[in-house]
C-alpha positions in Angstrom: -0.2 -0.8 -0.1 1.3 3.6 -0.9 1.5 5.3 2.1 1.0 9.6 1.9 1.0 12.8 4.2 -2.7 14.2 5.6 -1.8 16.9 6.9 -5.4 18.1 7.5 -7.1 15.1 8.7 -7.2 13.5 12.0 -4.7 11.5 13.6 -6.8 8.3 12.9 -6.3 6.2 10.3 -8.9 4.7 8.0 -8.5 1.8 5.9 -9.4 1.1 2.0 -13.0 -1.2 1.6 -11.2 -4.8 1.9 -8.1 -4.4 3.0 -6.9 -6.3 5.3 -6.4 -5.4 8.6 -2.6 -5.0 9.6 -1.8 -7.5 12.3 0.3 -4.3 13.9 0.1 -0.8 13.7 2.9 0.6 15.5 6.1 2.2 14.0 9.6 1.0 14.9 11.5 2.4 18.0 7.4 2.3 18.9 8.6 0.1 22.8 12.3 1.3 22.9 10.3 4.8 23.9 8.7 2.7 26.3 10.9 1.1 27.7 12.7 4.6 27.9 9.6 6.2 29.5 9.1 3.4 32.3 12.9 3.5 33.4 12.4 7.5 33.9 9.7 7.4 35.1 11.3 4.6 38.1 13.8 6.6 38.5 12.4 9.7 39.3 10.1 7.6 41.8 13.3 6.8 44.2 12.3 9.8 46.6 9.3 9.1 47.2 9.4 5.7 49.8 12.7 7.5 51.4 10.4 10.6 52.2 10.8 10.3 55.8 14.7 9.5 56.1 15.1 12.5 53.6 13.0 14.5 56.1 15.0 12.8 59.3 18.6 13.5 58.1 17.8 16.8 56.7 15.4 18.2 59.0 12.4 18.4 57.2 9.2 18.6 58.3 5.8 17.4 56.2 4.7 21.0 54.8 8.7 20.5 53.8 8.3 17.6 52.2 5.4 18.5 50.4 7.3 21.9 49.1 10.1 18.8 47.5 7.1 17.2 45.8 5.7 20.8 44.5 9.0 21.5 43.2 9.2 18.8 41.5 5.8 19.4 39.4 7.4 22.8 38.9 9.7 21.3 37.2 7.9 18.9 34.7 4.7 22.1 34.7 8.3 24.3 33.3 9.2 21.0 30.2 5.7 19.9 28.8 4.7 22.9 26.7 8.8 23.3 25.3 9.5 19.1 25.0 6.0 19.4 22.7 7.6 21.9 20.3 11.2 19.6 20.1 9.2 16.4 19.4 6.8 18.5 17.4 9.9 19.6 15.2 13.1 16.9 15.7 11.1 13.9 16.7 11.2 12.1 20.4 15.0 11.1 20.5 15.9 14.5 21.3 13.6 14.7 24.1 14.4 11.7 25.2 18.8 12.1 25.4 17.4 15.6 27.0 15.7 13.7 29.6 18.1 11.3 30.3 20.8 14.0 31.3 18.4 15.7 33.1 17.2 12.7 35.3 20.9 12.0 36.0 21.5 15.3 37.0 18.3 15.1 39.9 19.4 12.5 41.3 23.1 12.5 42.1 22.9 16.0 43.4 19.2 14.5 45.8 21.9 11.4 46.8 24.3 14.3 48.0 22.0 16.8 49.0 23.0 18.6 52.8 19.9 20.9 53.2 16.4 21.0 52.4 17.4 23.6 49.2 19.8 21.1 47.8 16.4 18.8 47.9 14.0 21.3 46.5 16.6 22.4 43.6 17.1 18.3 42.9 13.8 17.0 42.3 13.4 20.1 40.3 14.8 18.8 37.2 13.7 15.1 38.2 10.7 16.9 37.0 12.4 18.2 34.5 12.8 15.2 33.3 9.9 13.2 33.0 7.6 16.1 31.9 10.6 15.7 28.4 9.6 11.5 28.6 6.1 12.0 29.3 5.3 14.6 26.1 8.0 12.3 23.8 5.8 9.2 25.1 2.3 9.8 25.0 2.8 11.8 21.8 4.4 8.7 20.0 2.0 6.4 21.6 -1.0 8.1 20.6 -0.3 8.5 16.7 1.2 5.2 16.7 -2.3 3.4 16.2 -5.4 3.2 13.8 -8.4 4.7 16.1 -9.8 0.6 16.3 -6.8 0.3 18.8 -5.8 3.4 20.4 -7.3 2.5 23.7 -5.0 -1.0 23.8 -1.7 2.0 22.5 -2.5 4.5 25.4 -2.9 1.5 28.1 0.4 0.9 26.7 2.2 4.1 27.3 -0.2 3.9 30.7 1.7 0.8 31.4 4.9 2.4 31.2 4.9 5.9 32.5 2.2 4.4 35.7 4.6 1.1 36.0 7.5 2.9 36.8 5.9 5.4 39.3 4.8 2.0 40.5 7.9 0.1 40.5 10.6 2.9 41.5 9.0 2.8 44.5 9.4 -0.8 45.2 13.1 -1.2 44.5 14.3 2.5 45.6 12.5 0.8 49.2 14.8 -2.5 48.7 18.0 -0.4 47.8 17.4 2.1 50.8 17.6 -0.9 53.3 20.3 -2.4 52.3 22.7 1.2 51.6 20.6 3.6 53.1 18.6 6.2 51.2 21.3 8.2 48.9 22.4 4.7 47.4 19.5 4.8 45.9 19.6 8.0 44.4 23.2 7.3 43.2 21.8 4.3 41.7 19.3 6.1 39.8 21.8 9.0 38.1 23.8 6.2 36.9 20.8 5.0 35.2 19.7 8.1 33.8 23.7 8.1 32.1 22.2 4.4 30.8 19.2 6.2 29.5 21.4 8.7 27.7 22.9 6.0 25.5 19.5 4.2 24.8 17.9 6.6 23.7 21.3 8.3 21.9 21.7 5.3 19.2 20.9 6.4 15.7 18.1 3.7 15.8 15.9 4.9 17.0 15.6 8.5 14.9 13.4 7.6 12.0 10.2 6.7 13.4 8.8 10.3 13.3 8.9 10.4 9.9 6.1 7.7 9.5 3.2 8.7 12.9 1.4 10.3 11.0 1.0 8.7 7.3 -2.4 7.1 7.1 -3.7 5.0 3.9 -5.8 6.0 2.1 -9.5 5.8 2.5 -12.8 5.6 0.7 -15.0 9.8 0.1 -16.8 8.5 2.8 -14.6 7.7 5.4 -12.7 10.7 4.7 -15.3 13.3 5.2 -16.2 11.5 8.2 -12.8 12.3 9.2 -12.7 15.4 8.2 -16.5 16.3 10.4 -15.1 14.4 13.6 -11.1 15.6 13.0 -11.2 18.3 16.1 -13.4 18.2 19.9 -14.4 21.6 20.4 -12.0 24.0 22.5 -14.3 23.8 25.2 -14.0 20.1 25.2 -10.3 19.9 24.9 -10.9 21.8 28.0 -13.4 19.4 30.2 -11.3 16.1 29.2 -7.8 18.3 30.0 -9.7 18.0 34.1 -9.3 14.2 34.1 -5.0 14.6 34.2 -5.7 17.6 36.1 -7.5 15.8 39.2 -5.8 12.3 38.7 -2.8 13.6 38.8 -3.7 16.3 42.1 -4.7 12.6 43.7 -0.7 11.3 42.5 0.5 14.0 43.7 -1.4 14.9 47.2 -1.6 10.8 48.3 0.6 8.2 46.5 3.6 10.9 46.4 3.2 12.8 49.9 0.3 11.7 52.7 0.6 7.5 51.7 4.2 7.0 52.5 4.4 9.6 55.0 1.1 7.6 57.3 2.7 4.6 56.4 6.3 6.1 58.5 5.3 8.3 60.6 2.0 7.0 61.2 1.5 3.2 61.1 5.6 2.7 61.4 6.1 0.4 58.7 9.6 0.6 57.5 10.8 2.3 54.3 11.6 -1.3 52.6 7.1 -2.5 53.6 6.2 0.8 51.7 7.7 0.6 49.1 6.8 -3.0 48.4 2.9 -2.0 49.4 3.2 0.8 46.5 5.3 -1.7 44.1 1.2 -3.5 45.0 0.1 -0.9 43.7 2.2 -1.0 40.5 0.8 -4.6 39.2 -2.7 -3.6 40.1 -2.1 -0.7 37.9 -1.1 -2.6 34.8 -3.7 -4.7 35.0 -6.4 -1.9 34.8 -4.7 -0.1 32.5 -4.6 -3.1 30.3 -7.9 -4.1 30.5 -9.6 -0.5 30.5 -6.9 -0.5 26.9 -9.7 -3.1 25.4 -12.7 -2.2 27.2 -12.5 1.4 26.2 -12.0 0.4 22.1 -14.5 -2.4 22.5 -17.4 -0.6 24.1 -16.8 3.3 24.6 -14.3 5.5 25.9 -16.7 7.2 27.8 -18.5 4.3 29.4 -14.3 3.2 30.1 -13.5 6.7 31.7 -16.1 7.8 34.1 -16.6 4.8 36.3 -12.6 4.4 36.8 -12.5 7.8 38.1 -16.0 7.6 40.1 -13.9 4.2 42.1 -10.5 5.6 42.1 -11.7 8.7 44.3 -13.7 6.1 46.2 -10.6 4.2 47.1 -9.3 7.8 48.4 -12.0 8.1 50.5 -10.6 5.0 52.3 -7.4 6.9 52.7 -9.1 9.3 55.4 -9.6 6.1 58.0 -6.8 7.1 60.2 -4.5 4.4 61.3 -6.1 1.1 59.7 -3.3 -0.3 57.2 -6.4 -2.3 55.7 -7.6 1.1 55.1 -3.6 2.1 53.5 -2.6 -1.0 51.6 -6.7 -1.0 50.1 -6.7 2.3 49.4 -2.9 2.0 47.6 -5.2 -0.9 45.4 -7.9 0.7 44.3 -6.7 4.0 43.7 -3.5 1.8 41.3 -6.2 -0.2 39.8 -9.0 2.5 38.0 -6.0 4.9 37.6 -6.3 4.5 33.5 -8.3 7.3 33.7 -5.0 9.5 32.0 -4.6 7.4 29.0 -8.5 7.1 28.5 -8.8 10.4 27.7 -5.9 11.2 26.3 -6.8 8.1 22.9 -10.1 10.6 22.9 -7.9 13.7 22.5 -5.9 11.3 19.5 -9.0 10.6 18.5 -10.2 13.9 17.7 -6.5 15.7 16.8 -5.3 17.1 13.5 -2.1 15.5 12.3 -0.3 18.1 12.4 0.7 19.5 15.6 0.1 16.6 17.9 3.1 17.4 20.1 1.8 20.5 20.9 -1.6 19.2 21.3 -0.7 16.3 23.5 2.2 19.2 25.7 -0.9 20.9 26.5 -2.9 17.6 27.7 0.2 16.7 30.0 0.5 21.0 31.0 -2.8 20.0 33.1 -1.3 17.3 34.6 1.7 19.1 35.7 -0.7 21.8 36.9 -2.5 19.0 38.9 0.3 18.1 40.1 1.5 21.3 41.2 -1.4 22.1 43.1 -2.2 19.0 44.6 1.4 19.0 46.5 0.8 22.6 47.9 -3.1 22.2 49.3 -1.9 18.2 50.6 1.2 19.3 52.5 -0.7 22.0 55.0 -4.6 20.4 54.9 -2.6 16.8 56.4 0.0 18.8 58.5 -2.8 21.0 60.2 -6.0 17.8 60.0 -4.5 14.6 59.2 -5.5 12.4 56.2 -9.5 12.7 56.1 -8.8 16.5 55.5 -6.0 16.0 53.2 -8.3 13.8 50.8 -10.9 15.7 50.9 -9.8 17.4 47.8 -8.7 14.4 45.8 -12.2 12.7 45.8 -14.0 15.9 45.3 -12.4 17.0 41.9 -12.4 13.4 40.7 -15.8 12.9 41.1 -16.2 16.1 39.1 -14.3 15.7 36.9 -16.8 12.7 36.2 -19.0 14.5 36.2 -18.3 17.4 33.7 -16.6 14.8 31.1 -19.8 12.3 31.2 -22.1 14.9 30.5 -19.9 17.8 28.1 -17.5 15.7 26.1 -18.7 14.1 23.0 -17.7 10.7 22.6 -14.9 9.8 20.4 -15.2 5.8 20.1 -18.2 3.2 20.3 -18.3 0.1 18.9 -19.2 0.8 16.2 -16.4 2.6 15.3 -14.1 -0.5 15.8 -14.8 -1.1 11.7 -13.6 2.1 10.9 -10.1 1.5 11.8 
């Protein structure tokens, strides 16, 4: 089949009537991109289970540890939009190389920190690293499949990103238990150097040119693609409430409240906290894969909205103070239903233009970065002043509000009837 560029249509691909369905639509390098996203997300979360020990050694209270997560979010925020421009102009490889350089630097500086100012600066660099890798990876995955398979492809991105976020604390917890909190961060610096070497390999540089190519479509399908190509600005803003709310939840709970509660209130060791968050990582993988398949076979919103509601219920369980079973159950439930960013991203990909996809997804990630920033800023002081119940209340409210707005105000972008057009 002859492939052509079509800058005027959505990144939705269609196929001629009677053309056999391809076994795989992934361009070369997609698996490698997923590995890079996984590794960067894993390393930047090496800091999570060692927050308590780092705070003890550097004399940082809960509010100051919350600032560390806030600065991390600021780093992501600063990196998102420039990363989108880099991906649109040069492809994902330069963004991954730069992410590895910043990752190695930030991890090394955090390992060598002697006061809270050093720690905050290093956390900001880690945020920049994951911001670069996230935008590059999300754009790569979203533009690498047909509409009928985009849910599953975006689930692959989610498995890479959220799996790294969950496995990172487990690896760090075990490493810190053996050699102290700084040992796990020095390991992260070494892995960052490996990311640079892997991303700089020439063989990964040639996939971008094929990402936005679509096969010719029959006239009827072509007209439909143009008419349905883009969501309106208001719908895109409402859809952005999903990554905002979910990132708020991650910043507020797994990255701040959960490790502090586990170590300071429940008396759990650093290794136990890390392993519990690792259990959440397994749940994230299972939930993301299942949601990707169901969103392709049924509809995006039928999968997205209930997931947001159940995740809000999981967050609410953390308000039960002093109960280990509620602490563990909250981690598992929130992780199992944390696929909302991928499903919402698939909806955006279903109705995005072929040109400038990097900037469109950079804006989507920017909403997540704002949620990460505001979640950390709000939750640390709330927890310090009012305890767990007060700290989790904003997260529950945001998730339920996001579910309601998406359910009623954003149009469906893919249903069972659309499967035959992919």
